[in-house]
C-alpha positions, -999 to +999 in steps of 0.1 A: -464-357+851-485-380+872-501-410+855-537-404+843-562-424+825-568-409+790-606-410+795-602-382+820-588-359+794-606-340+766-599-350+731-573-327+716-586-301+692-575-301+655-558-267+661-536-281+689-528-312+669-517-292+638-498-265+657-480-288+682-477-320+661-491-337+692-510-363+672-484-381+651-451-363+652-424-384+668-407-368+698-373-375+683-367-373+653-548-394+456-572-418+452-565-446+426-586-464+402-566-496+401-548-519+425-511-511+427-486-537+414-477-564+440-508-563+461-543-575+459-577-561+468-581-585+497-547-581+514-549-585+552-524-581+579-526-597+613-509-579+642-502-599+674-497-579+705-492-586+742-529-578+747-542-599+718-543-599+680-562-579+654-565-580+616-563-551+592-580-552+558-559-529+535-576-504+512-553-512+483-575-495+456-579-461+473-546-461+492-522-480+470-490-462+479-496-464+516-506-501+513-474-509+495-453-492+521-472-509+549-468-543+533-431-537+527-427-527+564-445-559+575-423-581+552-392-564+564-400-570+601-403-533+609-432-538+634-419-569+652-409-558+687-423-523+685-447-507+710-478-487+710-462-455+724-492-431+722-527-440+735-555-415+739-588-431+749-617-421+728-593-409+702-564-430+688-538-457+696-505-452+677-475-475+673-450-492+650-420-469+654-403-475+688-389-506+703-392-517+739-362-496+749-379-465+735-355-464+705-369-452+672-364-479+646-350-466+613-380-457+591-383-462+554-389-436+528-417-411+533-450-419+517-470-395+496-501-383+514-532-401+502-557-384+525-577-372+495-588-407+487-623-404+500-617-426+531-626-410+564-611-414+598-640-434+613-639-457+643-618-488+635-600-473+605-562-474+603-542-443+592-506-434+585-490-414+612-470-383+602-455-351+615-469-316+606-453-320+571-480-336+549-458-361+531-437-372+561-455-405+570-434-436+568-440-465+592-460-455+623-497-461+621-527-454+642-562-469+648-592-446+654-610-454+686-639-432+676-651-412+645-623-386+640-636-365+611-613-337+621-584-357+608-598-358+573-586-333+546-604-301+537-599-278+507-576-258+529-553-285+544-540-320+541-555-347+563-542-380+577-544-408+552-566-438+560-553-470+544-572-498+561-597-509+587-597-534+616-620-563+606-611-586+635-600-578+671-615-544+676-619-555+712-581-557+714-578-521+701-602-510+727-583-528+754-551-510+743-571-477+744-580-483+781-543-488+790-532-465+818-509-438+804-485-412+817-449-401+815-424-427+805-392-428+785-390-398+761-427-390+764-443-366+789-478-380+785-501-405+767-475-434+768-487-467+782-471-473+816-470-510+809-456-516+774-481-529+748-457-547+724-463-558+688-449-594+689-453-600+652-470-586+621-478-610+592-495-609+559-525-632+555-526-648+521-502-647+492-488-614+482-465-612+451-429-604+459-429-577+432-442-550+455-427-518+441-408-491+459-432-464+471-431-435+446-417-403+461-438-379+440-468-365+460-503-366+446-523-334+440-537-317+471-572-327+483-599-314+459-628-293+470 
């Protein structure tokens, strides 16, 4: 497939995303009232890439399970040396799973889907990538380049869980979103032709070391 700029393509419809797992499936392979143990309401993560750095403010109250999993991935070095492997301008940038040799890093345990937490996939928010199975997300994440309300849950289906927002460096995210894409490695489209690498991810501020293992039990489905 010849290289194309993502801005020349139409944004995928929800039906296509759900049916083909095009949004967040890898090619290989409830809201809460209190802050979860081991994290604080002000936990932030800085992600340094080859195109600059950005900072994520975690939504630890509304997405405690996903926040814990993300923090544990950061502390374990999961994201260091990974790439943004899917970029669709005016839609999303996605990364955190594959290294520079296009090898999938071993993911952690799946995280229960928290898309019913009241947070919407608005521009600049960060969500947990997953396959078609609602509770299959683990390490990969995405940043919304525009308002993507179609990714939110409805009474008839699960959505994609938002667990943070970019509070610094949105210009870096937009720069990643304008990266020329095409076919490279195991992907037939939407992969940056020049790798965008996450050099390092680090937690800003003290986070207690007692971050618990992410519970496996899923929450109730989104309410009407």
